C-alpha positions in Angstrom: 96.8 78.2 167.7 96.4 80.6 164.6 98.4 78.7 162.1 96.7 75.1 163.8 92.5 76.5 162.7 94.3 78.3 159.5 95.9 74.7 158.3 91.7 72.9 159.0 90.1 76.1 157.4 92.8 75.2 154.6 92.3 71.5 154.3 88.4 72.2 154.7 88.3 74.1 151.8 90.4 71.6 149.6 87.7 69.1 150.7 85.2 70.9 149.5 87.3 71.7 146.6 87.6 68.0 146.1 84.1 66.9 146.1 83.1 70.4 143.9 85.6 68.3 141.3 84.9 65.1 141.6 80.6 66.6 141.0 81.3 67.9 138.0 84.3 65.3 136.6 80.8 63.0 137.1 78.6 66.0 135.3 80.9 66.5 132.3 80.4 62.3 132.5 76.7 62.3 131.6 75.1 61.5 128.4 73.9 64.5 127.8 76.6 66.7 127.6 77.2 66.4 123.7 73.8 67.7 123.2 74.3 70.1 125.1 77.8 70.9 123.6 75.8 70.3 120.0 73.5 73.6 121.4 75.6 75.9 122.9 77.7 75.8 118.9 74.7 76.1 117.8 73.3 79.3 119.9 77.1 80.4 119.4 76.7 80.3 115.4 72.3 82.3 115.7 74.3 84.6 117.7 77.6 85.5 115.2 73.9 85.5 112.1 72.2 87.9 114.6 75.1 90.2 115.2 75.2 90.7 111.1 71.7 91.8 111.4 72.0 94.1 113.4 75.5 95.6 112.3 74.4 96.4 109.2 70.9 97.9 110.0 72.7 99.3 112.5 73.0 102.7 109.8 69.0 102.9 109.8 68.0 102.9 114.1 67.9 106.7 114.7 69.6 106.7 117.4 72.9 105.5 115.4 71.8 108.5 112.0 72.0 111.2 115.4 75.4 109.5 116.8 76.4 110.5 113.1 75.1 113.5 112.2 76.7 114.9 115.4 80.0 113.8 114.3 80.2 115.3 111.5 79.3 118.7 112.7 82.1 118.3 115.1 84.4 116.7 112.4 83.3 120.1 110.1 83.7 122.4 112.6 87.1 121.2 113.6 87.6 121.5 110.1 87.2 125.3 109.5 88.8 125.9 113.0 92.1 124.2 111.1 91.1 126.8 107.1 90.7 129.7 110.4 94.3 128.6 111.4 95.9 128.1 108.1 93.9 131.7 106.4 95.9 133.3 110.3 98.9 132.1 109.0 99.0 133.4 105.5 97.6 136.1 106.9 101.2 136.6 109.1 103.0 135.5 106.7 101.6 138.3 104.4 101.7 141.0 106.4 104.6 140.4 108.9 106.8 138.7 106.8 106.1 140.0 103.4 104.9 137.4 101.8 103.3 137.1 98.7 100.1 135.6 99.3 101.2 133.6 96.3 104.0 132.7 97.5 102.9 131.9 101.1 99.6 129.6 98.9 102.8 127.1 97.4 104.8 126.7 100.6 101.3 125.4 102.4 100.4 124.2 99.6 96.7 125.5 98.4 94.9 126.6 95.9 92.8 128.4 94.3 89.8 125.7 96.0 90.8 126.6 98.9 87.9 127.7 101.4 85.8 127.0 104.4 83.3 124.0 103.9 79.9 125.2 104.3 77.6 123.0 106.9 75.1 122.4 103.5 78.2 120.2 101.5 76.0 117.6 100.2 79.4 116.1 99.9 79.4 114.8 104.0 76.5 113.2 103.4 76.8 110.6 101.5 
C-alpha cells in the first residue's frame, strides 16, 4: 500500500514537472527572448565595467585604507618579532657556543644594516 501511494505521488510529480517543462519551452519560443538575452549580455558587460571601476577606486575607500594600515601594523610587528628571534639566536650562538659575532652574521646571512623596522619607516607607506 505504501509503495502504491509512493508510486502515485511520484507519478503526480512527474506530470507536474513535465507540464512545467512544456510551459518553459513555450516561454523560450517567445519572440521577446532574443531581446532579453541581448539585454542580459549588455547588463553583464556593464556589471564588469562597474566592477573594474570599483576595483580601481578601492584604494580611495577609507575602510580599505584602514584595513591596509591594520595589515601593515600586523606585518611590522611580525617582522620585528622575527628580528628579535634572530638577535636571540645570535646572542645564544655567541655566548653559549663561543662563535664570533662575525661568524654568526655570516652564517645567518645578515650584515650591518640588519635592524628592527621603525614604525615611521617611509618604505612601508609607498
